[in-house]
C-alpha positions in Angstrom: 30.7 -8.3 20.8 33.6 -6.1 19.7 35.8 -5.5 22.8 36.4 -1.9 21.6 32.8 -1.1 22.0 32.9 -2.4 25.6 35.9 -0.2 26.3 34.1 2.8 24.8 31.4 2.5 27.4 33.8 1.5 30.2 32.2 -2.0 30.6 34.3 -5.0 31.5 33.7 -8.1 29.5 31.4 -10.3 31.5 28.8 -12.7 30.0 26.8 -12.5 33.3 26.3 -8.8 33.0 22.8 -7.8 32.1 24.2 -4.6 30.6 26.5 -6.7 28.4 23.4 -8.6 27.1 21.8 -5.2 26.4 24.9 -4.0 24.5 24.9 -7.2 22.5 21.3 -6.6 21.6 21.9 -3.1 20.3 25.2 -4.0 18.6 23.5 -4.0 15.2 22.2 -0.5 15.8 25.7 0.7 16.8 27.1 -0.6 13.5 24.5 1.2 11.5 25.2 4.4 13.3 29.0 4.0 13.2 29.2 5.8 9.8 28.0 8.9 11.6 26.4 10.1 8.4 23.1 10.6 10.1 23.9 10.6 13.8 24.4 13.4 16.1 26.7 11.7 18.5 30.4 11.1 17.5 31.9 7.9 19.0 34.0 10.0 21.3 31.0 11.3 23.2 30.5 7.8 24.6 33.6 8.3 26.6 33.4 10.0 30.1 32.7 13.7 29.9 35.5 16.2 29.5 35.2 18.1 32.8 35.3 21.8 33.0 37.0 22.9 36.3 34.5 22.6 39.1 32.6 25.8 40.0 30.8 25.7 43.4 27.1 25.8 42.9 24.1 25.9 45.1 22.1 22.6 44.9 18.9 24.2 46.1 18.1 26.0 42.9 19.5 29.3 44.1 19.4 30.6 40.5 15.8 29.6 39.8 14.6 33.2 39.8 17.6 34.6 38.1 16.4 37.0 35.3 18.4 35.1 32.7 16.7 31.8 33.6 13.3 33.4 33.4 14.1 34.6 29.9 14.5 31.0 28.7 10.8 30.3 29.0 10.0 33.5 27.3 12.1 32.8 24.2 10.3 32.5 20.9 13.1 31.1 18.7 16.3 29.1 18.9 18.4 32.1 18.2 17.3 33.8 21.4 18.1 30.6 23.3 21.6 30.6 21.9 22.1 34.2 22.9 21.0 33.3 26.5 23.5 30.5 26.4 26.3 32.9 25.5 25.2 35.2 28.4 25.1 32.3 30.8 28.7 31.3 29.9 29.9 34.9 30.5 28.3 35.2 33.9 29.1 31.6 35.0 25.5 30.7 35.3 25.9 27.8 32.8 28.1 25.9 35.2 25.2 25.6 37.7 23.5 22.2 37.1 20.0 23.5 37.6 20.5 26.5 35.3 22.1 24.4 32.6 19.4 21.8 32.8 16.7 24.4 32.2 18.5 25.6 29.1 19.1 22.0 27.8 15.5 21.1 28.5 14.4 24.1 26.4 16.5 22.9 23.5 15.6 19.2 23.9 11.9 19.2 24.7 10.2 22.5 23.9 8.7 23.5 20.5 12.0 25.2 19.8 13.6 21.8 19.7 17.2 21.4 18.5 18.4 18.1 20.0 21.8 18.2 18.4 22.5 21.6 20.1 21.1 20.3 23.4 23.6 17.4 23.2 26.5 19.8 22.6 25.4 21.8 25.7 25.1 18.5 27.6 28.7 17.6 26.7 29.9 20.9 28.1 28.2 20.6 31.5 30.6 20.0 34.4 28.0 18.0 36.4 25.0 16.8 34.4 22.2 16.0 36.8 19.6 13.2 36.4 17.0 15.6 35.1 19.3 16.6 32.2 20.1 13.0 31.4 16.4 12.1 31.3 15.6 15.2 29.2 18.1 14.2 26.5 17.2 10.5 26.6 13.5 11.5 26.3 14.2 13.8 23.4 16.1 11.2 21.4 13.4 8.5 22.1 10.9 10.7 20.1 13.4 11.7 17.4 14.1 10.2 14.0 17.1 8.4 15.4 15.8 6.7 18.6 18.9 4.5 18.9 20.7 7.5 20.2 18.4 7.3 23.3 19.9 3.9 23.9 23.4 5.2 23.5 22.7 7.9 26.1 21.3 5.3 28.5 24.5 3.2 28.1 26.6 6.2 28.7 24.6 7.2 31.8 24.9 3.8 33.5 28.5 3.1 32.6 30.2 6.4 32.1 28.8 8.4 35.0 29.0 7.6 38.7 27.1 10.6 39.9 23.6 9.6 38.7 21.6 6.4 38.3 18.4 5.8 36.2 15.1 6.4 38.0 11.5 5.5 37.3 11.3 8.4 34.7 14.4 7.2 32.8 13.1 3.7 31.9 9.9 4.7 30.1 11.9 6.8 27.7 14.4 4.0 27.0 11.5 1.6 26.5 9.8 4.1 24.2 13.1 4.1 22.1 13.0 0.3 21.9 9.3 0.5 20.8 10.2 3.0 18.0 12.9 0.6 16.8 10.5 -2.4 17.1 13.2 -4.4 18.7 11.8 -6.9 21.1 15.1 -8.1 22.4 16.3 -4.7 23.4 13.0 -3.9 25.1 13.1 -7.2 27.0 16.6 -6.5 28.3 15.5 -3.0 29.5 12.4 -4.6 31.1 14.7 -7.0 33.0 16.9 -4.1 34.1 13.9 -2.1 35.4 12.8 -5.1 37.4 16.3 -5.5 38.9 16.4 -1.8 39.8 13.0 -2.3 41.7 10.9 -0.4 39.2 9.1 -3.5 38.0 5.8 -2.5 39.7 5.9 1.2 38.8 2.8 2.1 36.8 4.7 4.5 34.4 7.3 1.8 33.6 4.6 -0.9 33.1 2.5 1.4 30.9 5.4 2.0 28.6 6.1 -1.8 28.5 2.5 -2.4 27.4 3.0 0.1 24.5 6.4 -1.5 23.7 5.2 -5.1 23.5 2.0 -4.1 21.6 4.2 -2.1 19.1 6.3 -5.2 18.5 3.2 -7.3 17.9 3.5 -9.2 21.2 0.0 -8.6 22.4 0.0 -11.6 24.8 3.1 -10.3 26.5 1.6 -6.8 26.6 -1.6 -8.2 28.2 0.5 -10.1 30.9 2.1 -6.8 31.8 -1.3 -5.2 32.0 -2.7 -7.8 34.3 0.3 -7.4 36.7 -0.4 -3.7 37.3 -1.9 -3.5 40.7 -3.5 -0.1 40.4 -4.3 0.6 36.7 -4.7 4.2 35.7 -6.5 5.4 32.5 -3.1 5.3 30.6 -2.8 1.5 31.5 -6.3 0.8 30.0 -5.7 3.0 27.0 -2.3 1.4 26.2 -3.8 -2.1 26.2 -7.0 -1.1 24.3 -4.9 0.7 21.7 -2.7 -2.3 21.4 -5.6 -4.6 20.8 -7.3 -2.2 18.4 -4.2 -1.6 16.3 -3.2 -5.3 16.4 -6.4 -6.5 14.7 -8.0 -7.7 17.9 -11.0 -5.4 17.8 -13.2 -7.7 19.9 -10.6 -7.8 22.7 -10.4 -4.0 22.6 -14.2 -3.7 23.0 -14.3 -6.3 25.8 -11.5 -4.5 27.7 -13.4 -1.3 27.4 -16.4 -2.9 29.1 -14.1 -4.1 31.9 -12.7 -0.6 32.2 -16.2 0.7 32.7 -16.9 -2.0 35.2 -13.8 -0.9 37.2 -15.1 2.6 37.3 -12.3 4.1 35.3 -13.5 7.1 33.3 -12.5 6.9 29.6 -10.9 9.8 27.9 -10.4 11.0 24.3 -7.6 8.5 23.7 -9.8 5.6 24.8 -12.5 6.5 22.4 -10.2 7.1 19.5 -8.8 3.6 20.0 -12.3 2.1 20.1 -13.1 3.9 16.9 -10.0 2.3 15.3 -11.4 -1.1 16.4 -14.8 -0.3 15.0 -13.3 0.8 11.7 -11.3 -2.4 11.4 -14.4 -4.5 12.1 -16.4 -2.3 9.7 -19.2 -2.5 12.3 -21.4 0.6 12.0 -23.7 -0.3 15.0 -20.8 -0.6 17.4 -19.4 2.6 15.9 -22.6 4.4 16.7 -22.6 2.9 20.2 -19.1 4.3 20.7 -20.3 7.7 19.5 -23.1 7.6 22.1 -20.6 6.7 24.8 -18.5 9.7 23.9 -21.5 11.9 24.5 -22.6 10.0 27.6 -19.2 10.4 29.2 -19.1 14.1 28.4 -16.0 13.8 26.3 -15.7 17.0 24.3 -15.6 16.4 20.6 -12.3 18.0 19.9 -10.9 18.0 16.4 -8.9 14.7 16.4 -11.8 12.8 18.0 -14.4 14.3 15.5 -12.1 13.4 12.6 -11.8 9.8 13.9 -15.6 9.7 14.1 -16.1 11.0 10.6 -13.5 8.5 9.4 -15.3 5.6 11.2 -18.6 6.5 9.6 -17.1 6.8 6.1 -15.3 3.5 6.3 -18.3 1.7 7.8 -20.5 2.9 4.9 -22.6 5.6 6.5 -22.0 8.8 4.5 -25.2 10.3 6.0 -23.9 10.0 9.6 -20.5 11.3 8.5 -21.9 14.3 6.7 -24.2 15.2 9.7 -21.2 15.2 12.0 -19.0 17.0 9.5 -21.5 19.9 9.2 -21.8 20.2 13.0 -18.1 20.2 13.7 -17.0 23.6 15.2 -13.5 23.2 13.8 -12.4 21.5 10.6 -8.9 20.9 9.2 -7.6 19.5 6.0 -8.0 15.9 7.4 -11.7 16.5 8.1 -12.3 17.8 4.5 -10.2 15.1 2.9 -11.9 12.3 4.8 -15.3 13.4 3.6 -13.9 13.7 0.1 -12.6 10.1 0.1 -16.0 9.0 1.4 -17.9 10.6 -1.4 -15.5 9.4 -4.1 -15.1 5.8 -2.9 -18.9 5.5 -2.6 -19.3 6.5 -6.2 -20.8 9.9 -5.4 -18.5 11.6 -7.7 -20.7 14.7 -8.3 -20.8 15.3 -4.5 -17.1 14.6 -4.3 -16.2 17.2 -6.9 -18.5 19.8 -5.3 -16.9 19.0 -1.9 -13.5 19.3 -3.4 -14.2 22.7 -5.0 -15.6 24.0 -1.7 -12.5 23.1 0.3 -10.8 26.1 1.9 -7.4 24.7 0.9 -6.8 22.1 -1.8 -3.4 20.6 -0.8 -1.9 17.7 -2.6 -3.5 15.2 -0.2 -6.9 16.3 -1.4 -6.0 16.0 -5.0 -4.5 12.6 -4.3 -7.7 11.5 -2.6 -9.8 12.4 -5.7 -7.3 10.9 -8.2 -6.9 7.7 -6.2 -10.7 7.3 -5.6 -11.4 7.5 -9.4 -8.5 5.2 -10.2 -9.5 2.6 -7.6 -13.2 2.5 -8.5 -12.7 1.8 -12.2 -12.8 5.3 -13.5 -9.2 5.8 -14.8 -10.2 8.4 -17.5 -11.7 10.6 -14.8 -8.5 10.1 -12.7 -6.4 11.3 -15.6 -8.6 14.3 -16.1 -8.2 15.3 -12.4 -4.4 14.9 -12.8 -4.4 17.2 -15.9 -6.5 19.7 -13.9 -3.9 19.6 -11.1 -1.2 20.4 -13.6 -3.0 23.3 -15.1 -4.1 24.8 -11.8 -0.6 24.9 -10.3 -2.2 24.8 -6.8 -0.1 21.9 -5.6 3.0 19.9 -6.6 2.4 16.2 -7.4 4.1 13.9 -4.9 4.9 10.2 -5.1 1.3 9.2 -4.1 0.0 11.4 -7.0 2.3 9.8 -9.5 1.7 6.2 -8.4 -2.1 6.7 -8.7 -1.8 8.4 -12.1 0.5 5.8 -13.4 -2.0 3.1 -12.4 -4.8 5.0 -14.2 -2.5 5.2 -17.3 -1.9 1.4 -17.1 -5.7 0.8 -17.0 -6.5 2.8 -20.2 -3.2 2.3 -22.0 -2.2 6.0 -21.9 1.4 5.4 -22.8 2.1 9.0 -23.8 1.1 10.4 -20.4 2.9 7.6 -18.6 6.1 8.5 -20.5 5.5 12.2 -19.6 5.3 11.3 -15.9 8.5 9.3 -16.2 10.2 12.3 -17.7 8.7 14.5 -14.9 10.2 12.2 -12.3 13.7 12.5 -13.8 13.4 16.3 -14.4 12.4 17.0 -10.8 14.8 14.4 -9.4 12.1 12.6 -7.5 13.4 9.6 -5.6 12.6 6.4 -7.4 11.2 4.5 -4.4 10.4 0.8 -4.9 6.7 1.8 -5.0 7.3 4.2 -7.9 9.5 1.7 -9.7 6.8 -0.9 -9.4 4.2 1.5 -10.8 6.5 2.5 -13.8 7.2 -1.2 -14.6 3.5 -2.0 -14.4 2.5 1.0 -16.5 4.9 0.3 -19.3 4.1 -3.4 -19.3 0.3 -2.8 -19.5 0.7 -0.1 -22.1 2.5 -2.5 -24.4 6.1 -1.3 -24.1 7.8 -4.3 -22.5 11.3 -3.1 -23.5 10.8 0.2 -21.6 9.5 -1.8 -18.6 12.7 -3.9 -18.7 14.8 -0.8 -19.0 13.2 0.8 -15.9 13.6 -2.5 -14.0 17.3 -3.0 -14.9 18.3 0.6 -14.1 16.5 0.8 -10.7 18.6 0.8 -7.6 15.6 -0.1 -5.4 14.2 -3.6 -6.2 12.0 -5.2 -3.5 9.8 -8.2 -4.0 7.0 -6.1 -5.5 9.3 -4.7 -8.2 10.5 -8.2 -9.1 6.9 -9.5 -9.1 5.7 -6.6 -11.3 8.4 -7.4 -13.9 7.6 -11.1 -13.8 3.9 -10.1 -14.3 4.9 -7.9 -17.3 6.8 -10.8 -18.9 3.8 -13.1 -18.2 1.2 -10.9 -19.8 3.3 -10.5 -22.9 3.7 -14.2 -23.3 7.3 -14.5 -22.4 7.0 -17.4 -20.0 10.5 -18.7 -20.2 11.9 -15.2 -19.6 9.6 -14.8 -16.5 11.1 -18.1 -15.1 14.6 -16.9 -15.7 13.9 -13.6 -14.0 12.5 -15.6 -11.0 15.8 -17.4 -10.8 17.7 -14.1 -10.8 15.4 -12.9 -8.1 16.4 -15.8 -5.9 20.1 -15.2 -6.7 19.6 -11.6 -5.4 18.3 -13.0 -2.1 14.8 -11.5 -2.6 12.3 -13.8 -1.0 9.2 -14.4 -3.2 5.7 -13.8 -1.8 2.2 -15.0 -2.9 1.9 -12.3 -5.6 5.2 -13.5 -7.1 3.9 -17.0 -7.5 0.6 -15.8 -8.9 2.4 -14.0 -11.6 4.8 -16.9 -12.2 2.0 -19.4 -12.6 0.2 -17.1 -15.0 3.4 -16.9 -17.1 3.4 -20.7 -17.2 -0.3 -20.9 -18.0 -0.2 -18.4 -20.9 2.7 -20.1 -22.6 1.8 -23.8 -22.0 4.7 -24.5 -19.6 2.6 -27.1 -17.8 5.4 -29.1 -16.2 7.2 -26.0 -15.0 4.0 -24.6 -13.5 3.3 -27.9 -11.7 6.8 -27.8 -10.2 6.4 -24.3 -8.9 3.0 -25.0 -7.4 4.3 -28.1 -5.6 7.4 -26.3 -4.2 5.4 -23.3 -2.9 4.9 -24.6 0.7 7.8 -27.0 1.3 10.6 -24.9 -0.4 9.3 -21.3 -0.1 7.1 -21.5 2.9 4.1 -20.0 1.1 0.8 -21.7 1.4 -1.1 -21.8 -1.9 -4.2 -19.6 -1.9 -7.3 -19.5 -4.0 -5.6 -17.4 -6.7 -2.8 -20.0 -7.1 -5.4 -22.8 -7.4 -7.2 -20.7 -10.0 -4.0 -20.4 -12.0 -3.4 -24.1 -11.9 -7.0 -24.8 -13.0 -6.5 -22.4 -15.8 -3.2 -24.0 -16.8 -4.6 -27.5 -16.7 -7.7 -26.4 -18.6 -5.7 -24.7 -21.4 -3.8 -27.9 -21.8 -7.0 -29.8 -22.2 -6.7 -31.6 -18.9 -10.2 -30.8 -17.7 -10.6 -33.9 -15.6 -7.4 -33.2 -13.8 -8.5 -29.6 -13.3 -11.8 -30.8 -11.7 -9.9 -33.2 -9.5 -7.7 -30.4 -8.3 -10.7 -28.3 -7.4 -12.1 -31.1 -5.3 -8.9 -31.4 -3.3 -8.6 -27.7 -2.5 -8.1 -27.1 1.2 -10.4 -24.1 1.1 -13.8 -23.5 -0.6 -13.3 -22.7 -4.3 -14.2 -19.1 -5.2 -15.8 -17.8 -8.4 -12.3 -17.3 -10.0 -11.6 -21.0 -9.9 -14.8 -22.0 -11.7 -14.4 -19.0 -14.0 -11.0 -20.4 -15.1 -12.5 -23.9 -15.6 -15.4 -22.4 -17.7 -12.9 -20.5 -19.8 -11.0 -23.7 -20.5 -14.3 -25.4 -21.5 -14.9 -22.6 -24.0 -11.5 -23.2 -25.5 -12.0 -26.9 -25.9 -15.8 -26.9 -26.5 -16.6 -29.2 -23.6 -20.3 -28.5 -22.9 -20.8 -31.1 -20.1 -18.0 -29.7 -17.8 -19.0 -26.2 -18.8 -22.5 -26.7 -17.6 -21.3 -28.0 -14.2 -18.7 -25.2 -13.8 -21.3 -22.5 -14.7 -23.8 -23.9 -12.2 -21.1 -23.8 -9.4 -20.1 -20.3 -10.4 -23.7 -19.0 -10.4 -24.2 -20.6 -6.9 -21.4 -18.4 -5.6 -22.2 -15.3 -7.7 -25.8 -15.4 -9.0 -25.3 -12.0 -10.6 -22.2 -13.0 -12.5 -23.1 -12.2 -16.1 -19.7 -13.6 -17.2 -20.9 -17.1 -16.4 -23.9 -16.7 -18.7 -21.8 -15.2 -21.5 -19.1 -17.9 -21.4 -21.7 -20.7 -21.4 -23.5 -18.9 -24.2 -20.3 -18.8 -26.2 -19.8 -22.5 -25.7 -23.3 -23.3 -26.8 -22.9 -21.0 -29.8 -19.6 -22.7 -30.7 -21.4 -26.0 -30.7 -24.3 -24.6 -32.8 -26.7 -25.0 -29.9 -28.7 -21.9 -30.7 -31.8 -22.9 -28.7 -29.7 -23.0 -25.5 -28.2 -19.7 -26.4 -31.6 -18.2 -26.7 -32.7 -19.8 -23.4 -29.7 -18.4 -21.6 -30.3 -14.9 -22.9 -33.9 -15.2 -21.8 -32.8 -16.2 -18.3 -30.4 -13.2 -18.2 -33.3 -10.9 -19.2 -35.6 -12.4 -16.6 -33.1 -11.8 -13.8 -32.2 -8.4 -15.1 -28.6 -9.2 -16.1 -26.9 -7.5 -19.0 -23.6 -8.5 -20.7 -20.8 -6.2 -19.9 -20.3 -4.2 -23.1 -17.0 -4.6 -24.8 -14.9 -1.4 -24.7 -11.6 -0.9 -26.6 -9.4 2.2 -26.3 -6.6 3.6 -28.4 -4.3 6.4 -27.7 -3.5 8.9 -30.5 -1.3 12.0 -29.8 -1.9 11.7 -26.1 -5.7 11.5 -26.3 -7.4 8.2 -25.4 -10.3 7.3 -27.8 -12.8 4.7 -26.6 -15.1 2.5 -28.7 -17.9 0.2 -27.8 -19.6 -2.4 -30.0 -21.5 -0.7 -32.9 -20.2 2.7 -31.8 -21.1 5.7 -34.0 -20.5 8.5 -31.5 -16.9 9.2 -32.5 -16.3 12.4 -34.5 -14.7 10.4 -37.3 -17.3 7.6 -37.4 -17.8 7.9 -41.2 -14.1 7.6 -41.9 -13.8 4.7 -39.4 -16.7 2.7 -40.9 -15.4 3.5 -44.4 -12.0 2.1 -43.5 -13.6 -0.9 -41.9 -15.6 -1.7 -45.0 -12.4 -1.4 -47.1 -10.6 -3.8 -44.6 -13.2 -6.5 -44.9 -13.3 -6.3 -48.7 -9.5 -6.9 -48.7 -9.7 -9.7 -46.1 -12.4 -11.5 -48.0 -10.3 -11.4 -51.2 -7.7 -13.4 -49.4 -10.1 -16.0 -47.9 -11.5 -14.4 -44.7 -14.5 -16.3 -43.3 -16.2 -14.8 -40.3 -16.3 -17.0 -37.2 -20.1 -16.9 -36.5 -19.8 -18.9 -33.3 -18.6 -15.7 -31.7 -22.1 -14.2 -32.2 -23.9 -14.5 -28.9 -27.3 -13.6 -30.3 -29.5 -16.2 -32.0 -29.3 -14.5 -35.4 -30.4 -16.7 -38.3 -29.5 -14.5 -41.2 -25.8 -15.0 -42.1 -25.4 -11.4 -43.2 -26.7 -10.1 -39.9 -24.3 -12.5 -38.0 -21.4 -11.1 -40.1 -22.6 -7.5 -39.4 -22.6 -8.2 -35.7 -19.0 -9.5 -35.8 -17.8 -6.5 -37.8 -19.0 -4.1 -35.1 -16.9 -5.4 -32.3 -15.1 -2.6 -30.4 -11.5 -3.9 -31.1 -12.2 -3.9 -34.9 -13.4 -0.3 -34.7 -10.3 0.7 -32.7 -8.0 -1.0 -35.2 -9.7 0.8 -38.1 -9.3 4.1 -36.3 -5.6 3.3 -35.8 -5.1 2.6 -39.5 -6.4 6.1 -40.4 -4.8 8.0 -37.5 -1.3 6.5 -36.9 1.7 6.4 -39.2 2.9 3.2 -40.5 5.9 3.2 -38.1 3.6 3.5 -35.1 2.2 0.3 -33.5 -1.6 0.2 -33.1 -2.0 -0.4 -29.4 -5.6 -1.5 -28.5 -6.7 -2.0 -24.9 -9.9 -4.0 -24.3 -11.8 -4.5 -21.1 -12.8 -8.1 -22.0 -11.1 -11.0 -23.6 -10.5 -10.6 -27.4 -12.8 -12.9 -29.3 -11.4 -15.5 -31.8 -12.8 -13.7 -34.8 -11.2 -10.4 -33.8 -7.9 -12.2 -33.1 -8.0 -13.7 -36.6 -8.9 -10.4 -38.2 -6.1 -8.6 -36.5 -3.6 -11.1 -37.7 -4.8 -10.7 -41.3 -4.8 -6.9 -41.1 -1.2 -6.9 -39.8 -0.2 -8.9 -42.9 -2.3 -7.1 -45.5 -1.5 -3.6 -44.2 2.0 -4.4 -42.9 1.2 -3.0 -39.5 2.3 -4.0 -36.0 -0.8 -4.5 -33.7 -0.8 -4.9 -30.0 -4.1 -6.2 -28.5 -4.4 -6.2 -24.7 -7.4 -8.0 -23.3 -8.4 -8.7 -19.7 -5.6 -11.2 -19.2 -2.7 -10.7 -21.6 -1.1 -9.0 -24.7 -1.2 -10.3 -28.2 1.8 -9.0 -30.3 0.7 -9.4 -33.9 3.0 -8.8 -36.8 3.1 -10.2 -40.4 0.1 -12.3 -39.7 1.6 -14.1 -36.6 0.7 -13.6 -33.0 3.0 -13.9 -30.0 0.5 -16.2 -28.3 0.9 -18.8 -31.0 -2.9 -19.2 -30.8 -2.4 -20.7 -27.3 -4.8 -18.5 -25.5 
């Protein structure tokens, strides 16, 4: 502890002093505040007050009915309060402790709050009373800078001999510690309260329950709760809220039963906490039971409680209950409307969502964000972009960070690079703060839209780089096949003292898998727990299975699956099945697909992959049998869909598509392409045809109609030679399409970027960045 700090607060150096321990605990906050860039208390205010000459005053509130004092409560704005302050100085009223405390309380705690001004008044008081100290400590505990509440407390106990903390002081100081989420500070204040004989006071104990729960110490909070001799409703609410918000929903519900058994009547806060617990459990029946308890206990359905009920019903999957309650609500605010909007959208009821949105009395940016985010998160990125464009045209609200993050994610999904670039320019033009979240979204968008250089540029120039920014850039390098660069970036991340997380390692292992860096991948996987303290999860095992499978080590991949400490999920067997397709191993493929279908009977991908493997081996009878099984269980192969952006417009193609306005030109170009490719030796890879088609010309026809080929043909007629043809596909690019793209790039001298479900293929002059290791 710096001795100067001790002198500032008038405390002698003593390791046995509880106050010294407290000062040591908040030393870090003092250092942060020392710059005074954002604080309202200069260091000098921690010294004893500059005393104005004493003016005799009546301690019995002689001035309580003075006209000037009465005016304080009638003031409607801070300017009036400041005028009253000037008048009180002129008539000497300000130097009466009671009168001054009324004015300071108005500035500190009323809806006309100006804590900085209240503190200036406090510093001018000749004799601050306990009420005034508490008012300022309380005001700071709820402010944006709660550490100032602790400074005031220190000043009170070591710079003022006239007053000592009482049972109302400690709850405010404990609240400040809760806001700072500092367990050590709170524990010291707890000890001081006990030493001052306030350890059994219900107000102090209630605040301690809230403090320990806020810091995640639910067991400590519960011990405090049990020690309260006479618990009031606040005691029960504080503990129930702590359990509910701390993901211990069952404990919250159990405590509510105990509360009822003790005959304590619940209030609105109790029920809102229980609804939080139900929402986290996603238990609709318990949610309905809580709703019935609200009605049974005669708790009036005020706005906040009704909003919580609607939110619970929406998140627990009962739009019908939510809608019934919403219609009956006597009062609705933007939260009510937005909650219902999110419910409709996330449940896939987009027509109802749009109608609801259009009927909203006020469409603020939160409502627009709810709609854009819902479309983007439910696999409807084009609709999300359409809503964003509608927002821009309407001028009804200004996009915020949430809007831009959701829209950038939608751009990444469909490959809308032009719009993504426009948003980046918009951010710069409007000087929007590049938070880590926004930087991550930009890096992700540029990476997934095929502009890796721009992604690296954003990453390099960003001031804010947290673990998610670094992880996003590693993922970008991985999907573009730059495995060695991804590993180098990981090393720089460690040099920057950024601790990796599970996502970082997923991306790192993918980078190794896509580029055949088997030994490096094995080393990273082995070091996850002992070196980085991260227990490998299912995704990491799936990456390792994929890595081993790509390298042809199918038996080792099977052995790894058998030694997994958790049950393998579908992603693990999906990775193994994909490797079997690559190496044509029918026996392991049949075992992997059987396990996959046990976990997900409706997984059409398992059928398709196994069908591909059978087709590659010429086992057309088994292909036909598989397709019959799919038909019998009502499964259909997910249609391949490829998109291409031209002049800011995203064009989509599905297999055999003839709905495009330029279909004739596209098919004409496609015929021209295949004539040229055949002249240089192109032979269609008929193993990629899933149907049992006996005629060779029909097999060839089926291959020619793949969505990525249509998209490339459209790119050839729509983009200049200097523009890369960026095609985004929802499924993995088939081997025939991959081969055709390489040949087109050579014959037409074009750069082609193919993004499939897993990675990018940069194709130029007949060579692919994947080096056919995919």
